[in-house]
LOMIKE-855686 format. One record per residue: residue in three letters; x, y, z of N, C-alpha, C in turn. Coordinates in nm, 3 decimals. Each point is the difference from the previous one (the first is absolute). Last residue first. Example, Ala and Ser with C-alpha at 12.3 -4.5 7.8 and 13.67 -1.06 7.14 Angstrom:
2
[atom 'SER', [1.285, -0.225, 0.708], [0.082, 0.119, 0.006], [-0.077, 0.109, 0.073]]
[atom 'ALA', [0.029, -0.572, -0.007], [-0.089, 0.119, 0.000], [0.090, 0.120, 0.000]]
% end
This chain:
182
[atom 'SER', [2.569, -8.306, 4.809], [0.031, -0.132, -0.162], [0.159, 0.044, -0.026]]
[atom 'LEU', [-0.351, 0.220, 0.284], [0.088, -0.096, 0.074], [0.103, -0.110, -0.110]]
[atom 'ASP', [-0.364, 0.495, 0.032], [0.073, -0.050, -0.034], [0.096, -0.111, 0.008]]
[atom 'GLY', [-0.301, 0.301, 0.254], [-0.042, -0.080, -0.069], [0.087, -0.068, -0.033]]
[atom 'ALA', [0.128, 0.423, 0.100], [-0.019, -0.103, 0.164], [-0.032, -0.131, -0.070]]
[atom 'ALA', [0.100, 0.352, -0.353], [0.180, -0.127, 0.062], [-0.104, -0.073, 0.075]]
[atom 'GLU', [-0.326, 0.299, -0.131], [0.002, -0.119, -0.152], [0.146, -0.108, 0.123]]
[atom 'ASP', [-0.076, 0.423, 0.243], [-0.103, -0.058, 0.000], [0.005, -0.149, -0.070]]
[atom 'ASP', [0.438, 0.237, 0.051], [-0.126, 0.109, -0.036], [-0.075, -0.139, 0.003]]
[atom 'LEU', [0.447, -0.042, 0.103], [0.019, 0.136, -0.006], [-0.155, 0.061, -0.052]]
[atom 'PRO', [0.134, -0.349, 0.416], [-0.074, 0.050, -0.115], [0.023, 0.107, -0.090]]
[atom 'ALA', [0.341, -0.057, 0.480], [-0.189, -0.021, -0.040], [0.030, -0.001, -0.101]]
[atom 'ASP', [0.391, 0.003, 0.153], [-0.047, -0.174, 0.089], [-0.175, 0.060, -0.037]]
[atom 'ALA', [0.381, 0.307, -0.110], [0.014, -0.139, 0.008], [-0.104, -0.102, -0.015]]
[atom 'ARG', [-0.142, 0.494, -0.158], [0.027, -0.011, 0.166], [0.051, -0.229, -0.064]]
[atom 'THR', [-0.057, 0.350, -0.402], [-0.057, 0.107, 0.164], [0.026, -0.098, 0.157]]
[atom 'ALA', [0.370, 0.032, -0.397], [-0.082, -0.054, 0.007], [-0.114, 0.091, 0.094]]
[atom 'ARG', [0.328, 0.309, -0.199], [-0.012, -0.150, 0.059], [-0.123, -0.055, 0.006]]
[atom 'PRO', [0.063, 0.403, -0.264], [0.108, -0.084, -0.009], [0.045, -0.099, 0.099]]
[atom 'GLU', [-0.376, -0.016, -0.342], [-0.023, 0.099, 0.153], [0.183, -0.049, 0.006]]
[atom 'TRP', [-0.171, -0.134, -0.407], [0.012, 0.054, -0.041], [0.017, 0.074, 0.154]]
[atom 'ASP', [-0.121, -0.475, -0.216], [-0.049, 0.092, 0.117], [0.084, 0.098, -0.006]]
[atom 'TYR', [-0.184, -0.420, -0.269], [-0.024, 0.090, -0.010], [0.051, 0.096, 0.101]]
[atom 'VAL', [0.042, -0.521, -0.022], [-0.104, 0.090, 0.049], [0.050, 0.075, -0.106]]
[atom 'VAL', [0.094, -0.572, 0.098], [0.055, 0.180, -0.008], [-0.098, 0.097, -0.064]]
[atom 'ARG', [-0.002, -0.500, 0.349], [0.018, 0.124, -0.088], [0.055, 0.091, -0.063]]
[atom 'THR', [0.038, -0.581, 0.164], [-0.040, 0.183, 0.074], [-0.088, 0.048, -0.141]]
[atom 'GLY', [0.072, -0.455, 0.197], [-0.125, 0.040, 0.010], [0.035, 0.142, 0.030]]
[atom 'LEU', [0.225, -0.343, -0.173], [0.050, 0.061, 0.137], [-0.106, 0.036, 0.027]]
[atom 'LEU', [-0.021, -0.183, -0.434], [0.039, -0.102, 0.112], [0.043, 0.036, 0.146]]
[atom 'LEU', [-0.132, 0.332, -0.329], [-0.136, -0.103, 0.019], [0.052, -0.084, 0.088]]
[atom 'ASP', [0.281, 0.305, -0.169], [-0.087, -0.041, 0.144], [-0.086, -0.028, -0.014]]
[atom 'GLN', [0.280, -0.106, -0.295], [0.068, 0.025, 0.107], [-0.071, 0.083, 0.160]]
[atom 'LEU', [-0.085, -0.055, -0.506], [-0.071, -0.154, 0.086], [0.108, -0.023, 0.153]]
[atom 'SER', [-0.296, 0.504, -0.116], [0.110, -0.105, -0.102], [0.016, -0.155, 0.072]]
[atom 'LYS', [-0.425, 0.386, -0.037], [0.112, -0.036, 0.020], [0.083, -0.130, -0.013]]
[atom 'ASN', [-0.388, 0.280, -0.125], [0.115, 0.026, -0.011], [0.080, -0.008, 0.081]]
[atom 'ASN', [-0.465, -0.191, 0.010], [0.045, 0.096, 0.031], [0.153, 0.039, -0.026]]
[atom 'SER', [-0.218, -0.278, -0.281], [-0.077, 0.109, 0.014], [-0.027, 0.056, 0.154]]
[atom 'SER', [0.383, -0.232, -0.334], [-0.042, -0.034, 0.104], [-0.110, 0.136, 0.040]]
[atom 'LEU', [0.248, -0.019, -0.369], [-0.060, -0.117, -0.013], [-0.080, -0.034, 0.149]]
[atom 'PRO', [0.400, 0.367, -0.105], [-0.142, -0.008, -0.068], [-0.096, -0.098, 0.018]]
[atom 'VAL', [0.419, -0.073, 0.261], [-0.172, 0.127, 0.019], [-0.063, 0.032, -0.086]]
[atom 'TRP', [0.314, -0.377, -0.001], [-0.113, -0.063, -0.022], [-0.054, 0.137, 0.077]]
[atom 'VAL', [0.477, 0.029, -0.117], [-0.086, 0.025, -0.085], [-0.156, -0.054, -0.021]]
[atom 'ILE', [0.350, -0.044, 0.374], [-0.089, 0.168, 0.013], [-0.077, -0.029, -0.185]]
[atom 'GLY', [0.352, -0.311, 0.114], [-0.118, 0.045, 0.105], [-0.172, 0.049, -0.064]]
[atom 'ILE', [0.508, -0.054, -0.110], [-0.131, -0.004, -0.123], [-0.105, -0.048, 0.076]]
[atom 'PRO', [0.416, 0.063, 0.269], [-0.027, 0.155, -0.031], [-0.137, -0.039, -0.144]]
[atom 'ALA', [0.233, -0.373, 0.325], [-0.104, 0.002, -0.105], [-0.065, 0.128, -0.023]]
[atom 'VAL', [0.376, -0.033, 0.349], [0.014, -0.106, -0.114], [-0.132, -0.074, -0.103]]
[atom 'VAL', [0.035, 0.456, 0.235], [0.114, -0.024, -0.047], [0.011, -0.118, -0.068]]
[atom 'VAL', [-0.399, 0.097, 0.231], [0.060, 0.077, -0.084], [0.073, -0.025, -0.064]]
[atom 'CYS', [-0.045, -0.230, 0.392], [-0.098, -0.096, -0.137], [0.035, 0.152, -0.115]]
[atom 'LEU', [0.275, 0.078, 0.343], [0.044, -0.133, -0.052], [-0.084, -0.047, -0.075]]
[atom 'ALA', [-0.143, 0.371, 0.203], [0.060, 0.026, -0.019], [0.093, -0.039, -0.106]]
[atom 'ARG', [-0.390, -0.130, 0.309], [-0.055, 0.046, -0.133], [0.158, 0.068, -0.058]]
[atom 'VAL', [0.097, -0.165, 0.439], [-0.065, -0.135, -0.070], [-0.095, 0.042, -0.160]]
[atom 'LEU', [0.186, 0.329, 0.383], [0.125, -0.068, -0.117], [-0.065, -0.103, -0.098]]
[atom 'ALA', [-0.285, 0.290, 0.231], [0.070, 0.075, -0.114], [0.086, -0.145, -0.054]]
[atom 'GLY', [-0.235, -0.126, 0.395], [-0.067, 0.007, -0.204], [0.025, 0.019, -0.065]]
[atom 'ALA', [0.261, 0.034, 0.424], [-0.017, -0.155, -0.071], [-0.066, -0.001, -0.155]]
[atom 'PHE', [0.050, 0.412, 0.339], [0.121, -0.034, -0.127], [-0.007, -0.142, -0.114]]
[atom 'ARG', [-0.442, 0.297, 0.079], [0.093, -0.063, 0.054], [0.141, -0.064, -0.025]]
[atom 'LEU', [-0.444, 0.340, -0.209], [0.057, -0.114, -0.038], [0.116, -0.025, 0.155]]
[atom 'ARG', [-0.450, 0.345, 0.024], [0.109, 0.000, -0.067], [0.100, -0.184, 0.037]]
[atom 'ARG', [-0.555, 0.049, -0.040], [0.091, 0.074, 0.056], [0.157, -0.050, -0.061]]
[atom 'GLY', [-0.484, -0.065, -0.108], [0.096, 0.137, -0.028], [0.125, -0.038, 0.041]]
[atom 'GLY', [-0.258, -0.436, -0.006], [-0.059, 0.174, 0.058], [0.047, 0.134, -0.006]]
[atom 'HIS', [0.368, -0.347, -0.093], [-0.155, -0.066, 0.005], [-0.083, 0.132, 0.063]]
[atom 'GLY', [0.436, 0.163, -0.197], [-0.051, -0.136, -0.049], [-0.130, -0.010, 0.109]]
[atom 'LEU', [0.278, 0.380, -0.411], [-0.084, -0.039, 0.131], [-0.016, -0.170, 0.081]]
[atom 'VAL', [0.288, 0.419, -0.311], [-0.064, -0.155, 0.017], [-0.017, 0.022, 0.100]]
[atom 'ARG', [0.000, 0.392, -0.358], [0.014, -0.046, 0.204], [-0.008, -0.159, -0.066]]
[atom 'LEU', [0.049, 0.457, -0.394], [-0.018, -0.132, 0.041], [0.038, -0.031, 0.160]]
[atom 'GLY', [0.085, 0.373, -0.293], [-0.113, 0.050, 0.071], [-0.037, -0.146, 0.052]]
[atom 'MET', [0.387, 0.085, -0.312], [-0.120, -0.061, -0.032], [-0.151, 0.047, 0.084]]
[atom 'VAL', [0.490, 0.120, 0.130], [-0.055, 0.097, -0.095], [-0.134, -0.049, -0.074]]
[atom 'LEU', [0.127, -0.240, 0.402], [-0.022, 0.089, 0.014], [-0.007, 0.105, -0.144]]
[atom 'TYR', [0.103, -0.447, -0.007], [-0.135, -0.015, -0.025], [-0.043, 0.158, 0.053]]
[atom 'GLY', [0.414, -0.065, -0.145], [-0.058, -0.047, -0.117], [-0.141, 0.009, 0.062]]
[atom 'TYR', [0.366, 0.015, 0.335], [-0.081, 0.118, -0.078], [-0.063, 0.035, -0.095]]
[atom 'THR', [-0.181, -0.370, 0.340], [0.194, 0.064, -0.036], [-0.052, 0.087, -0.075]]
[atom 'ARG', [-0.298, -0.114, 0.440], [-0.012, -0.031, -0.130], [0.126, 0.048, -0.064]]
[atom 'GLY', [-0.223, -0.087, 0.463], [-0.032, -0.099, -0.155], [-0.007, 0.075, -0.124]]
[atom 'SER', [0.291, 0.072, 0.367], [-0.149, 0.139, -0.003], [-0.049, -0.127, -0.042]]
[atom 'LEU', [0.300, -0.257, 0.178], [0.036, 0.149, 0.121], [-0.127, 0.119, -0.093]]
[atom 'THR', [0.008, -0.440, -0.174], [-0.007, -0.023, 0.157], [0.000, 0.134, 0.064]]
[atom 'TRP', [0.093, -0.028, -0.448], [-0.141, -0.068, 0.022], [0.002, 0.036, 0.151]]
[atom 'PHE', [0.422, 0.105, -0.134], [-0.096, 0.051, -0.049], [-0.144, -0.055, 0.033]]
[atom 'VAL', [0.334, -0.338, 0.084], [0.031, 0.170, 0.083], [-0.105, 0.111, -0.085]]
[atom 'THR', [0.017, -0.411, -0.251], [0.002, 0.016, 0.121], [-0.040, 0.069, 0.057]]
[atom 'LEU', [0.160, 0.091, -0.404], [-0.163, -0.047, 0.028], [-0.012, -0.022, 0.145]]
[atom 'TYR', [0.383, 0.006, -0.077], [0.009, 0.110, -0.030], [-0.125, 0.034, 0.014]]
[atom 'VAL', [0.224, -0.397, 0.064], [-0.052, 0.091, 0.083], [-0.028, 0.129, 0.011]]
[atom 'VAL', [0.022, -0.307, -0.372], [-0.114, -0.030, 0.073], [0.047, 0.050, 0.148]]
[atom 'ALA', [0.233, 0.088, -0.362], [-0.113, 0.003, -0.057], [-0.053, -0.028, 0.163]]
[atom 'VAL', [0.432, -0.123, -0.003], [-0.028, 0.212, -0.022], [-0.136, 0.015, -0.010]]
[atom 'ALA', [0.130, -0.433, -0.027], [-0.039, 0.050, 0.082], [0.005, 0.144, 0.042]]
[atom 'PHE', [0.034, -0.165, -0.464], [-0.092, -0.077, 0.098], [-0.003, 0.033, 0.172]]
[atom 'ALA', [0.367, 0.135, -0.283], [-0.175, 0.072, -0.056], [-0.085, -0.075, 0.071]]
[atom 'ALA', [0.385, -0.217, 0.054], [0.037, 0.159, 0.081], [-0.080, 0.083, -0.025]]
[atom 'ALA', [0.008, -0.454, -0.236], [-0.061, 0.030, 0.199], [-0.001, 0.071, 0.062]]
[atom 'LEU', [0.162, 0.038, -0.479], [-0.134, -0.032, 0.002], [-0.056, 0.018, 0.200]]
[atom 'SER', [0.446, 0.029, -0.100], [-0.057, 0.107, -0.028], [-0.186, -0.015, -0.036]]
[atom 'PHE', [0.289, -0.381, 0.058], [0.006, 0.137, 0.098], [-0.064, 0.073, 0.001]]
[atom 'VAL', [-0.004, -0.301, -0.335], [-0.031, -0.042, 0.128], [-0.046, 0.069, 0.110]]
[atom 'VAL', [0.277, 0.109, -0.438], [-0.141, 0.005, -0.008], [-0.046, -0.047, 0.172]]
[atom 'GLY', [0.487, 0.181, 0.012], [-0.078, -0.104, -0.041], [-0.162, 0.006, 0.022]]
[atom 'LEU', [0.409, 0.401, -0.025], [-0.100, -0.063, 0.104], [-0.101, -0.089, -0.066]]
[atom 'GLU', [0.517, 0.243, -0.035], [-0.136, -0.036, -0.062], [-0.118, -0.074, 0.070]]
[atom 'PRO', [0.372, 0.485, 0.066], [-0.053, -0.176, 0.044], [-0.118, -0.061, -0.136]]
[atom 'PHE', [0.453, 0.393, -0.178], [-0.166, -0.017, 0.080], [-0.073, -0.115, 0.110]]
[atom 'THR', [0.546, 0.094, 0.012], [-0.084, -0.026, -0.129], [-0.163, 0.007, 0.067]]
[atom 'PHE', [0.522, 0.147, 0.156], [-0.130, 0.042, -0.030], [-0.084, -0.081, -0.163]]
[atom 'SER', [0.486, 0.109, 0.268], [-0.051, -0.219, -0.066], [-0.151, 0.034, 0.004]]
[atom 'ARG', [0.282, 0.359, 0.188], [0.005, 0.010, -0.089], [-0.050, -0.104, -0.096]]
[atom 'PRO', [-0.198, 0.092, 0.367], [-0.010, 0.109, -0.049], [0.105, -0.040, -0.149]]
[atom 'HIS', [-0.242, -0.289, 0.426], [0.113, 0.008, -0.070], [-0.040, 0.118, -0.133]]
[atom 'LEU', [-0.249, 0.033, 0.416], [0.048, -0.073, -0.016], [0.116, -0.075, -0.066]]
[atom 'LEU', [-0.233, 0.339, -0.078], [0.032, 0.044, 0.082], [0.056, -0.101, 0.064]]
[atom 'PHE', [-0.302, -0.083, -0.345], [0.123, 0.119, -0.057], [0.082, -0.017, 0.125]]
[atom 'VAL', [-0.320, -0.236, 0.107], [0.079, -0.053, -0.058], [0.109, 0.056, -0.072]]
[atom 'LEU', [-0.366, 0.158, 0.183], [0.025, -0.043, 0.080], [0.138, -0.096, -0.034]]
[atom 'GLY', [-0.298, 0.240, -0.267], [0.085, 0.155, 0.095], [0.078, -0.091, 0.071]]
[atom 'VAL', [-0.291, -0.301, -0.238], [0.135, 0.061, -0.017], [0.087, 0.080, 0.026]]
[atom 'LEU', [-0.427, -0.106, 0.196], [0.101, -0.116, 0.003], [0.134, 0.033, -0.083]]
[atom 'GLY', [-0.367, 0.315, 0.017], [0.054, -0.014, 0.158], [0.116, -0.134, 0.010]]
[atom 'LEU', [-0.247, 0.030, -0.415], [0.100, 0.129, -0.018], [0.070, 0.017, 0.145]]
[atom 'TYR', [-0.362, -0.268, 0.021], [0.064, -0.120, -0.113], [0.177, 0.132, -0.011]]
[atom 'GLY', [-0.453, 0.081, 0.227], [0.111, -0.102, 0.116], [0.108, -0.029, -0.090]]
[atom 'SER', [-0.346, 0.263, -0.177], [0.098, 0.092, 0.132], [0.067, -0.147, 0.011]]
[atom 'LEU', [-0.261, -0.113, -0.303], [0.135, 0.069, -0.097], [0.087, 0.048, 0.138]]
[atom 'LEU', [-0.436, -0.197, 0.141], [0.112, -0.085, -0.043], [0.122, 0.072, -0.049]]
[atom 'VAL', [-0.360, 0.292, 0.109], [0.074, -0.080, 0.151], [0.110, -0.086, -0.095]]
[atom 'ALA', [-0.284, 0.162, -0.280], [0.107, 0.077, 0.030], [0.083, -0.058, 0.113]]
[atom 'GLY', [-0.349, -0.238, -0.204], [0.109, -0.006, -0.024], [0.116, 0.113, 0.006]]
[atom 'ILE', [-0.398, -0.057, 0.262], [0.032, -0.122, -0.020], [0.141, 0.014, -0.060]]
[atom 'VAL', [-0.291, 0.360, -0.076], [0.051, -0.008, 0.131], [0.099, -0.134, 0.029]]
[atom 'LEU', [-0.255, -0.071, -0.453], [0.076, 0.176, 0.045], [0.125, -0.023, 0.128]]
[atom 'SER', [-0.405, -0.256, 0.038], [0.083, -0.061, -0.128], [0.166, 0.093, 0.024]]
[atom 'ASP', [-0.451, 0.215, 0.170], [0.138, -0.104, 0.089], [0.095, -0.054, -0.065]]
[atom 'LEU', [-0.313, 0.186, -0.310], [0.104, 0.129, 0.066], [0.087, -0.052, 0.145]]
[atom 'VAL', [-0.270, -0.291, -0.274], [0.081, 0.002, -0.089], [0.048, 0.133, 0.103]]
[atom 'ALA', [-0.379, -0.139, 0.196], [0.126, -0.118, -0.022], [0.095, 0.045, -0.062]]
[atom 'ALA', [-0.346, 0.314, 0.013], [0.061, -0.008, 0.076], [0.130, -0.125, 0.057]]
[atom 'VAL', [-0.251, 0.012, -0.396], [0.054, 0.139, -0.004], [0.081, -0.009, 0.140]]
[atom 'LEU', [-0.322, -0.324, -0.037], [0.136, -0.073, -0.149], [0.027, 0.103, 0.037]]
[atom 'ARG', [-0.354, 0.125, 0.205], [0.070, -0.166, 0.098], [0.160, -0.008, -0.073]]
[atom 'THR', [-0.358, 0.230, -0.248], [0.078, 0.203, 0.148], [0.054, -0.204, 0.088]]
[atom 'VAL', [-0.236, -0.173, -0.320], [0.135, 0.098, -0.100], [0.019, 0.067, 0.146]]
[atom 'LEU', [-0.310, -0.304, 0.100], [0.095, -0.059, -0.034], [0.144, 0.102, -0.089]]
[atom 'GLY', [-0.366, 0.122, 0.380], [-0.014, -0.016, -0.083], [0.111, -0.071, -0.033]]
[atom 'ALA', [-0.171, 0.088, 0.446], [0.012, 0.061, -0.081], [-0.031, -0.172, -0.113]]
[atom 'ARG', [-0.355, 0.201, 0.399], [0.115, -0.101, -0.010], [0.077, 0.036, -0.212]]
[atom 'GLN', [-0.182, 0.326, 0.399], [-0.062, -0.066, -0.111], [0.116, -0.094, -0.021]]
[atom 'GLY', [-0.008, 0.398, 0.248], [-0.065, -0.136, 0.118], [0.037, -0.081, -0.080]]
[atom 'GLN', [-0.063, 0.458, -0.235], [0.103, -0.033, 0.134], [-0.085, -0.076, 0.101]]
[atom 'PHE', [-0.134, 0.216, -0.463], [0.021, -0.161, -0.020], [0.115, -0.056, 0.163]]
[atom 'PRO', [-0.266, 0.439, -0.145], [-0.113, -0.099, 0.032], [0.078, -0.163, 0.015]]
[atom 'ARG', [0.293, 0.361, 0.003], [-0.062, 0.007, 0.140], [-0.134, -0.087, -0.038]]
[atom 'ALA', [0.346, 0.176, -0.323], [0.045, -0.100, 0.052], [-0.167, -0.031, 0.128]]
[atom 'GLU', [-0.002, 0.443, -0.242], [0.016, -0.105, -0.091], [-0.007, -0.148, 0.061]]
[atom 'ARG', [0.132, 0.349, 0.247], [-0.122, 0.002, -0.045], [-0.015, -0.138, -0.044]]
[atom 'PRO', [0.416, -0.072, 0.282], [-0.021, 0.118, -0.142], [-0.175, 0.000, -0.002]]
[atom 'ILE', [0.260, -0.107, 0.469], [-0.069, -0.023, -0.110], [-0.013, 0.084, -0.110]]
[atom 'PRO', [0.084, 0.136, 0.433], [0.123, -0.042, -0.078], [-0.009, -0.053, -0.144]]
[atom 'SER', [-0.290, 0.410, 0.267], [0.043, -0.204, -0.019], [0.136, -0.017, -0.068]]
[atom 'ILE', [-0.184, 0.426, 0.327], [0.035, -0.021, -0.120], [0.012, -0.151, -0.045]]
[atom 'ARG', [-0.360, 0.322, 0.364], [0.115, -0.070, 0.013], [0.023, -0.103, -0.187]]
[atom 'THR', [-0.321, 0.246, 0.174], [0.093, 0.097, -0.086], [0.141, -0.089, 0.035]]
[atom 'HIS', [-0.450, -0.125, 0.117], [-0.021, 0.011, -0.072], [0.123, 0.091, -0.092]]
[atom 'ALA', [-0.027, -0.176, 0.473], [0.033, -0.079, -0.062], [0.016, 0.010, -0.211]]
[atom 'ALA', [-0.077, 0.405, 0.353], [0.120, -0.060, -0.032], [-0.003, -0.146, -0.075]]
[atom 'GLU', [-0.424, 0.207, 0.067], [0.119, 0.100, -0.029], [0.099, -0.128, -0.086]]
[atom 'ALA', [-0.204, -0.156, 0.373], [-0.093, -0.061, -0.149], [0.113, 0.067, -0.133]]
[atom 'ALA', [0.054, 0.109, 0.459], [0.080, -0.177, -0.016], [-0.069, 0.005, -0.176]]
[atom 'ALA', [-0.173, 0.389, 0.229], [0.189, 0.039, -0.027], [0.036, -0.138, -0.001]]
[atom 'GLU', [-0.468, -0.002, 0.120], [0.003, 0.099, -0.167], [0.190, -0.019, -0.061]]
[atom 'ASP', [-0.157, -0.201, 0.431], [0.004, -0.064, -0.135], [0.001, 0.046, -0.102]]
[atom 'HIS', [0.074, 0.260, 0.406], [0.076, -0.138, -0.015], [-0.040, -0.093, -0.136]]
[atom 'MET', [-0.292, 0.309, 0.183], [0.037, 0.104, -0.095], [0.200, -0.158, -0.010]]
% end
């Protein structure tokens, strides 16, 4: 009797994965999906930078309201700030959940060796590689297993994953992931 109730509960469970997407769950993500996620992440980074600049403008205005002028930040400072924000953003979110906002919207997750979640050091190195050489993503369609140059270098992979949380932080996502150590 208990087995029948458990079987019925399993059948009535509502899956967060869209019916059309279920065959792709756990498969490696392609170029277009990853590019859309990167654009969304770039918009988030841009919003953070704009918020920081507007905060600076407000502070300057509060300190010197009569002689206020908009601060002019140099190109080097602006690029350094963008680099720092991007690396911190990617590192934090890849460490915590394996996905950034763009990855969440597109149903992607970055995984380390054996399908495990990235640790801080791995996420930091991957973030540095992605920010320094974003062109590495163009290798995805040329690779037989949809890996970017960063993925090949670090042994990571980006998969379709619509589950709200990773299955387990220390367990492979699927049987294929357990055998994939490249």
